[in-house]
C-alpha distance (Angstrom), angle and dihedral (degrees) to the residues before:
residue distance angle dihedral
X1 . . .
X2 3.78 . .
X3 3.81 101.0 .
X4 3.78 122.2 -132.4
X5 3.82 116.2 -126.9
X6 3.82 88.3 -99.1
X7 3.79 92.1 52.3
X8 3.79 92.4 45.3
X9 3.80 91.0 53.3
X10 3.82 88.8 55.7
X11 3.80 93.8 45.7
X12 3.80 89.9 52.2
X13 3.82 92.4 58.6
X14 3.81 109.4 94.4
X15 3.84 116.6 -137.3
X16 3.77 93.8 -109.1
X17 3.81 96.5 103.2
X18 3.79 134.1 32.5
X19 3.82 116.0 -97.3
X20 3.81 132.4 -177.7
X21 3.82 120.0 -136.0
X22 3.81 112.5 -160.7
X23 3.81 104.2 -159.6
X24 3.80 122.7 -174.5
X25 3.81 123.4 -143.3
X26 3.80 111.6 -61.6
X27 3.81 93.4 0.8
X28 3.80 96.7 134.1
X29 3.78 100.4 -105.2
X30 3.81 93.5 154.0
X31 3.79 93.8 49.6
X32 3.82 88.5 47.4
X33 3.80 90.7 53.3
X34 3.81 92.0 46.4
X35 3.81 90.3 54.1
X36 3.78 90.2 43.8
X37 3.81 88.3 58.5
X38 3.81 89.6 51.6
X39 3.78 92.6 45.9
X40 3.81 91.9 51.4
X41 3.82 105.3 31.5
X42 3.79 107.9 -166.8
X43 3.77 135.2 120.2
X44 3.80 104.0 -75.1
X45 3.80 138.6 163.1
X46 3.81 123.2 -129.5
X47 3.81 112.3 -159.6
X48 3.80 117.8 -165.8
X49 3.79 136.2 -165.2
X50 3.81 94.5 -118.6
X51 3.79 142.5 2.4
X52 3.81 96.1 -99.0
X53 3.81 91.8 56.4
X54 3.81 91.8 45.1
X55 3.82 92.1 49.5
X56 3.80 92.5 49.1
X57 3.80 90.6 48.5
X58 3.79 90.4 49.3
X59 3.81 89.6 61.5
X60 3.80 91.5 53.6
X61 3.78 107.4 38.1
X62 3.78 124.6 82.6
X63 3.84 113.4 -100.9
X64 3.80 90.5 -107.4
X65 3.84 88.0 69.7
X66 3.80 111.6 74.5
X67 3.81 111.1 -147.7
X68 3.79 118.6 -157.3
X69 3.76 145.8 136.8
X70 3.79 115.8 -110.8
X71 3.81 88.4 -114.7
X72 3.80 93.6 55.1
X73 3.80 91.3 46.9
X74 3.82 91.6 51.8
X75 3.82 91.6 42.3
X76 3.79 90.8 58.0
X77 3.81 95.9 39.2
X78 3.82 92.4 52.5
X79 3.83 94.5 40.1
X80 3.80 90.6 -127.0
X81 3.82 93.2 164.8
X82 3.81 90.9 69.4
X83 3.80 97.6 56.9
X84 3.80 118.8 103.1
X85 3.79 98.8 -135.9
X86 3.80 123.0 94.4
X87 3.81 121.5 -98.3
X88 3.82 109.1 -136.8
X89 3.84 131.1 -174.2
X90 3.83 93.7 -123.5
X91 3.78 140.4 -11.9
X92 3.80 116.4 -92.5
X93 3.78 135.7 -175.0
X94 3.80 93.4 -88.2
X95 3.80 90.8 58.3
X96 3.82 89.9 64.3
X97 3.81 93.5 62.8
X98 3.80 89.5 91.4
X99 3.82 88.5 60.4
X100 3.81 100.4 49.1
X101 3.80 90.4 120.3
X102 3.82 92.4 63.3
X103 3.84 97.6 40.3
X104 3.81 108.4 92.3
X105 3.81 130.9 -179.2
X106 3.81 115.8 -87.4
X107 3.83 117.9 -153.2
X108 3.79 111.1 -111.8
X109 3.82 95.3 19.0
X110 3.77 131.3 88.8
X111 3.79 118.9 -130.1
X112 3.82 89.2 -104.4
X113 3.82 91.1 51.9
X114 3.82 91.7 49.4
X115 3.78 91.6 52.1
X116 3.81 92.3 45.1
X117 3.82 89.9 52.4
X118 3.82 90.6 49.1
X119 3.80 90.9 52.1
X120 3.80 92.4 50.1
X121 3.80 90.7 47.8
X122 3.80 91.4 50.6
X123 3.81 90.9 50.7
X124 3.82 92.5 49.2
X125 3.80 93.3 47.9
X126 3.80 95.2 48.0
X127 3.80 94.2 56.8
X128 3.81 94.3 44.5
X129 3.80 128.5 82.6
X130 3.79 124.0 -106.4
X131 3.78 137.6 31.5
X132 3.82 102.7 -87.0
X133 3.79 128.4 91.0
X134 3.78 100.2 -134.6
X135 3.82 127.9 -158.6
X136 3.82 91.1 -106.1
X137 3.82 90.7 59.5
X138 3.82 87.7 71.1
X139 3.81 114.9 62.2
X140 3.81 97.5 -159.7
X141 3.80 112.7 120.4
X142 3.82 99.6 -150.8
X143 3.80 108.1 85.3
X144 3.82 96.5 -145.6
X145 3.82 91.2 50.6
X146 3.79 91.3 46.7
X147 3.82 92.3 51.4
X148 3.80 92.3 49.0
X149 3.82 93.3 49.6
X150 3.81 92.2 46.4
X151 3.79 90.9 52.7
X152 3.79 93.2 51.6
X153 3.80 92.2 43.8
X154 3.81 90.4 52.0
X155 3.81 91.2 58.6
X156 3.81 93.1 45.9
X157 3.80 94.9 47.7
X158 3.80 91.9 47.3
X159 3.80 89.3 63.0
X160 3.81 97.8 37.2
X161 3.80 92.9 55.6
X162 3.82 91.6 55.5
X163 3.79 88.6 66.9
X164 3.80 93.5 152.7
X165 3.82 87.0 69.7
X166 3.82 99.6 50.7
X167 3.79 140.7 38.0
X168 3.81 97.7 -137.5
X169 3.81 118.4 129.5
X170 3.81 115.6 -86.9
X171 3.79 132.9 -171.6
X172 3.79 129.6 -130.7
X173 3.79 88.3 -106.0
X174 3.83 89.9 56.1
X175 3.79 96.0 62.1
X176 3.82 91.7 39.2
X177 3.81 89.1 55.0
X178 3.81 90.5 48.7
X179 3.80 88.8 51.9
X180 3.80 91.3 50.8
X181 3.81 93.1 49.8
X182 3.79 101.2 44.9
X183 3.81 109.8 15.0
X184 3.77 142.4 44.0
X185 3.79 138.5 -154.8
X186 3.79 111.3 -75.9
X187 3.78 133.7 169.9
X188 3.76 108.3 104.5
X189 3.82 94.9 -81.1
X190 3.80 116.6 168.9
X191 3.78 96.3 -160.1
X192 3.80 143.0 -0.7
X193 3.81 130.0 -126.4
X194 3.81 110.3 -155.5
X195 3.81 112.8 -167.5
X196 3.83 131.8 -167.1
X197 3.79 87.0 18.8
X198 3.80 93.9 165.7
X199 3.81 91.7 74.5
X200 3.79 108.2 38.8
X201 3.78 125.8 134.5
X202 3.83 113.4 -119.0
X203 3.80 89.5 -113.4
X204 3.82 90.0 61.1
X205 3.79 92.1 48.2
X206 3.80 89.4 50.6
X207 3.82 90.8 52.1
X208 3.80 91.1 49.9
X209 3.80 93.0 49.0
X210 3.80 93.3 46.7
X211 3.80 88.8 56.3
X212 3.83 85.9 72.3
X213 3.81 91.1 -152.1
X214 3.81 131.0 135.5
X215 3.80 101.5 -92.3
X216 3.79 133.2 -156.2
X217 3.80 100.8 -150.8
X218 3.81 110.5 -161.5
X219 3.78 128.0 -175.3
X220 3.78 149.6 107.2
X221 3.82 114.2 -109.2
X222 3.80 88.2 -156.6
X223 3.79 91.5 59.8
X224 3.80 89.9 58.7
X225 3.81 101.4 122.2
X226 3.81 106.0 143.6
X227 3.80 103.2 76.6
X228 3.80 88.2 117.0
X229 3.82 87.6 65.8
X230 3.78 93.6 50.6
X231 3.81 96.5 -95.4
X232 3.80 119.7 144.9
X233 3.78 133.8 -164.1
X234 3.80 105.7 -98.0
X235 3.79 88.3 -167.0
X236 3.82 85.5 78.5
X237 3.80 93.3 46.8
X238 3.81 97.7 63.7
X239 3.80 121.1 69.8
X240 3.79 99.8 -146.0
X241 3.79 144.4 119.0
X242 3.81 112.6 -71.9
X243 3.81 120.6 -136.7
X244 3.84 121.7 -174.2
X245 3.80 133.4 -139.0
X246 3.81 107.6 -165.2
X247 3.82 106.0 155.5
X248 3.80 108.6 98.6
X249 3.79 118.6 -159.6
X250 3.82 95.2 -175.4
X251 3.81 101.7 74.8
X252 3.77 141.9 13.3
X253 3.83 131.2 -99.5
X254 3.83 91.1 -86.2
X255 3.82 94.0 67.7
X256 3.81 92.0 38.2
X257 3.82 89.4 57.2
X258 3.81 90.2 47.9
X259 3.81 91.5 49.2
X260 3.81 92.0 49.4
X261 3.80 89.4 51.2
X262 3.80 91.5 51.8
X263 3.81 93.4 48.5
X264 3.79 92.5 50.2
X265 3.82 84.7 73.8
X266 3.80 92.1 60.9
X267 3.80 117.9 107.5
X268 3.82 85.9 -121.8
X269 3.83 106.8 35.4
X270 3.83 115.5 -158.4
X271 3.77 118.4 -90.3
X272 3.79 89.7 -145.0
X273 3.81 124.3 51.9
X274 3.79 121.4 -131.5
X275 3.82 114.8 -114.8
X276 3.80 122.4 -150.5
X277 3.79 126.8 -136.9
X278 3.83 104.9 -88.0
X279 3.81 90.5 -153.2
X280 3.79 94.1 57.5
X281 3.79 130.0 68.6
X282 3.80 115.1 -154.0
X283 3.79 114.0 -172.7
X284 3.80 119.2 -141.4
X285 3.81 107.6 -152.7
X286 3.81 140.1 178.1
X287 3.80 111.4 -109.3
X288 3.79 110.3 -126.3
X289 3.80 95.6 -169.9
X290 3.79 98.1 -101.7
X291 3.76 128.1 82.2
X292 3.77 132.9 161.8
X293 3.80 104.5 -130.1
X294 3.76 115.9 -131.7
X295 3.79 131.5 170.1
X296 3.79 110.6 -62.8
X297 3.83 95.7 29.7
X298 3.80 119.4 130.5
X299 3.80 130.3 -178.0
X300 3.81 112.3 -152.7
X301 3.79 129.1 -164.5
X302 3.77 132.8 178.0
X303 3.80 95.0 -128.2
X304 3.79 140.7 30.7
X305 3.79 88.2 -124.1
X306 3.82 91.7 61.1
X307 3.79 90.5 47.0
X308 3.79 89.4 54.2
X309 3.80 90.4 52.7
X310 3.79 89.9 54.9
X311 3.81 92.4 45.8
X312 3.82 102.4 39.5
X313 3.80 94.9 93.8
X314 3.80 98.2 29.9
X315 3.78 118.0 131.4
X316 3.80 101.9 179.6
X317 3.82 127.6 80.3
X318 3.78 115.2 -92.0
X319 3.78 139.4 178.8
X320 3.79 119.6 -131.5
X321 3.81 111.9 -160.5
X322 3.77 107.8 -120.7
X323 3.81 92.6 17.9
X324 3.80 132.9 -93.3
X325 3.81 96.9 -81.2
X326 3.82 96.3 93.3
X327 3.79 92.4 47.8
X328 3.80 92.6 48.2
X329 3.81 92.3 45.8
X330 3.80 93.9 49.4
X331 3.80 96.2 48.9
X332 3.81 94.1 40.2
X333 3.81 89.0 51.6
X334 3.80 91.9 51.0
X335 3.81 90.5 51.5
X336 3.82 91.1 45.9
X337 3.83 90.7 51.5
X338 3.78 90.9 52.7
X339 3.80 90.9 48.7
X340 3.83 91.5 47.1
X341 3.80 93.2 -117.4
X342 3.80 89.8 139.0
X343 3.80 95.3 168.1
X344 3.82 87.9 64.4
X345 3.83 94.8 53.6
X346 3.80 97.1 104.0
X347 3.80 102.5 149.0
X348 3.84 109.9 101.2
X349 3.80 93.7 -142.1
X350 3.80 92.7 53.5
X351 3.83 93.8 38.2
X352 3.83 88.7 64.9
X353 3.80 85.4 79.1
X354 3.79 119.1 69.6
X355 3.82 94.7 -162.8
X356 3.79 140.9 21.1
X357 3.82 88.7 -116.3
X358 3.82 90.6 61.6
X359 3.80 90.6 44.9
X360 3.80 90.2 50.2
X361 3.81 90.3 48.1
X362 3.81 91.5 52.5
X363 3.80 89.9 50.4
X364 3.81 90.4 53.0
X365 3.81 91.9 47.1
X366 3.81 95.2 58.0
X367 3.81 107.2 -82.0
X368 3.82 96.1 144.0
X369 3.79 97.7 -165.2
X370 3.81 92.7 46.5
X371 3.80 88.5 51.2
X372 3.81 93.0 51.6
X373 3.81 92.5 45.9
X374 3.80 90.7 48.6
X375 3.80 91.4 49.2
X376 3.82 91.0 50.0
X377 3.81 91.8 50.0
X378 3.81 90.5 46.2
X379 3.81 92.3 48.5
X380 3.78 100.3 43.9
X381 3.81 104.2 23.0
X382 3.79 112.1 160.2
X383 3.83 90.5 7.0
X384 3.80 91.3 64.8
X385 3.84 97.9 87.1
X386 3.80 90.1 52.0
X387 3.81 92.5 50.4
X388 3.80 91.1 49.3
X389 3.80 90.3 49.5
X390 3.82 90.7 51.1
X391 3.80 91.3 50.3
X392 3.79 87.5 51.8
X393 3.81 90.1 58.6
X394 3.84 93.3 46.9
X395 3.79 94.0 47.7
X396 3.79 116.6 101.0
X397 3.78 119.2 -152.1
X398 3.81 93.3 -148.9
X399 3.79 120.7 60.0
X400 3.78 90.5 -142.7
X401 3.82 90.2 63.6
X402 3.82 94.5 60.7
X403 3.80 132.7 57.0
X404 3.81 91.5 -152.8
X405 3.81 123.9 63.7
X406 3.79 118.4 -170.3
X407 3.77 129.9 -179.6
X408 3.74 147.8 150.1
X409 3.79 112.5 -102.2
X410 3.80 88.3 -114.3
X411 3.79 93.1 61.2
X412 3.81 93.6 41.7
X413 3.81 91.5 59.1
X414 3.78 110.6 123.4
X415 3.81 92.2 23.5
X416 3.80 133.1 102.0
X417 3.80 131.9 -158.1
X418 3.80 136.2 -170.4
X419 3.82 91.2 -125.7
X420 3.81 127.0 22.4
X421 3.80 128.5 -172.1
X422 3.81 114.3 -161.3
X423 3.82 110.6 -157.3
X424 3.79 129.1 -142.1
X425 3.80 103.7 -97.0
X426 3.81 93.9 83.4
X427 3.79 113.9 100.2
X428 3.79 126.2 -121.1
X429 3.84 107.1 -101.6
X430 3.81 89.7 -136.1
X431 3.82 89.8 58.6
X432 3.80 90.2 48.0
X433 3.80 91.4 51.4
X434 3.81 90.7 49.1
X435 3.81 90.6 50.9
X436 3.80 90.3 50.8
X437 3.81 92.1 50.9
X438 3.79 90.9 48.9
X439 3.79 94.3 49.1
X440 3.81 119.3 21.0
X441 3.82 90.8 -163.2
X442 3.81 87.6 69.0
X443 3.82 93.8 59.1
X444 3.81 98.0 101.3
X445 3.80 93.3 43.5
X446 3.82 92.1 47.9
X447 3.80 92.5 48.0
X448 3.80 90.8 49.8
X449 3.81 90.2 55.0
X450 3.83 91.1 47.9
X451 3.80 88.3 51.3
X452 3.80 92.0 48.5
X453 3.81 92.7 55.2
X454 3.82 89.4 47.9
X455 3.81 89.8 52.4
X456 3.82 92.2 48.7
X457 3.81 94.9 49.4
X458 3.80 94.9 46.0
X459 3.82 94.0 58.8
X460 3.84 91.3 79.5
X461 3.80 122.8 94.4
X462 3.83 102.3 178.7
X463 3.83 112.4 1.6
X464 3.78 129.7 27.9
X465 3.81 118.1 -174.2
X466 3.80 117.0 -165.9
X467 3.81 126.1 -162.9
X468 3.83 108.5 -104.8
X469 3.81 96.1 -105.4
X470 3.80 91.6 50.4
X471 3.79 93.1 43.9
X472 3.80 91.5 52.3
X473 3.81 91.4 48.2
X474 3.79 97.6 45.7
X475 3.79 105.0 30.5
């Protein structure tokens, strides 16, 4: 690699102090970090956002750099594999049976609603920093209900975190939280490389800070798209010199100009413009509704509901990034809520609503995803389970087995494709900016949607198709 001046400036900084690298989409942050490890050869730890990123990095870094996710580091440090209890993806209602003695009735809530609120509070606490269950960890609006649920959750969490003393099921977030509370990174590391820092849970940031090591914090604040899951931008959490990477190698000047236009609508526009690859032309085209899929083609939507609309009548095999489970769970939960089968409402986004009337009200008041889910349930009704089952048979686990790749923009983050189609459920950045100016409480939400459109558009390397409304607004 012949480094750009921006990359060279980063490589020249010795790992004696913490620095922040703000890297735009496709700007070679991983290759910069790999060369940084070669430039400063010492035992170091690279922590990544997810396993796929960590595995890819492991193939590129020198052996002296250990590449892991925070979960895998904590899993090994706490010897989780040797405990007898089951490791589950997330806590569900059945996992609370062991705590029946501490779960009391709460006026105004059914037993199912109490348990659902406890589960949400547990999830929110486990991904946050610190030892206290705060009021904002519980999303109930009535203060007396919130206090009661927090008290019960406190007793449950106290036992769950001591997982070396019981054989109850635990989640990956449980042992990571235990690591954050009572342990710290050890292993003789001289410095820490913290990747995808714009979307880290507070518990991960706390672990990184407690390591007390010089840290190279790398991320793109404008690819922060997981605030709804409790993630925060770690770039704001470290007081350190900021160094930019603005030369993208993924796409040409056409997409760079589009991306800069989108980000101008952010409440905090970038100080540094993104520059496209001058040796690559990336066409920005108006999507006419028909496209012959070929290898390297991806269709991106903002929501699972919009993806379902595009897939409902499909007859050819397809690959959905991340699998079909989330889509099936979300739509099945919406149908179950309408049919008052509350014990089968397992999707967190749908479980926020305790009745179909409240869900319907949210849809009418501007919750776009609730509106799409409601419309799908209204349109397909009892046929919905059959459609979801058929999609399950058409779905291919391996991308190479399907000509068509579909995904939400969230799950396509970190990927790139020859051709990208951006569907029509993304909002016009100008409308988002106007909403933010009208109501300051909407600033974070509006910025997240601006970021999401930026992420979607910057996945394309050669052709970017925009839904007509978006094309007319942006081009």
